[in-house]
N, C-alpha and C positions, 0 to 999 in steps of 0.2 A: 504493500499500500504506499507506494512512494509519493502519493499526493498528501499523506499525513507527515511526511517528513520535511522539516525546514528546508534543508540544503539537499534537495533532489539530486542534483548533478553529481554531488560527491557520492551518495549512495549508489547511483546507477555506475560510476566509475569503480567503486568498490566491487560491485557485483560482476563488471567485466573483468576483472583480475580472478576470478575464480576459474582455474584452469579445466574443470571438469565439466564446465557448462558448455555444451556444443550448440543446443538450440533452446529457445525459450519464447515465452509469451508474456506480454506486459498487458494488463488490463487496467486502464485508469480513466478516470472521469474526463468527458469530454466536453469541449465547447466552453472555452474560458469566459466568454461575456455572459453566460449564465450563471456564474458563481454567486451564490446568494445565502440565506439564512441557513437552509439545509446544510450547506458545505460546511459553515462555520459549527453548526452542533456536531456534525460528523468530524470536526477537527481536521478537515482539509484545508491545506495551505493555498492548494490552486486546482484549478480544472487544465486541460491541455488542449491546445489545437494541434491538429495532426502535423502541421510544418513544423511547430515548435518542439513537439516531441521527437519527431525525426532528427531534429539538429541535435538535441540533446544526446540521442542516442548515437549518432554518428561521430559527434565531439568525444564520445567515451568508448569509441572503438568497436560498436556493435555494427554488424553487416546485416542491414535491415531488408528483409525480403519483401515483407509487405506489412502496410498499415491499413485498417480498416475501421470505420465505425459501425457500431450495430445498436439495436434497441433503440432507433431514432424516435420512435412515438414517445418514448418516456421522457424525451427532452421537455416536450409540450407539459407535461404534467410536472416536473420538475420546475420549470420557469414559472407555470402558474402558482403552485403551490407556495415556492420558496420566494420569488420576486414580487408578483402581483399580490398575492394574499399574505405574503410575509410569515408564512407557518414555520414553526421551528420542529415539527415531529411529522 
């Protein structure tokens, strides 16, 4: 859960140094512009945009094969509940 780590790039750098890792998957919250109260309650420092996350991975030595987003319908609910209605749960 690198979104919950203040210095995410350092954490990703440390992960990249583990020799036994050949392949991996990162699942992170997307679309930084919908960061809201729900993220704060979940102790997220950030949400990621695809290009920003790709840059962090490349800067730390990862060979990115594919980046994609999923669960797009949930974005509307997240934005409505956390930004418009300002709910915290």
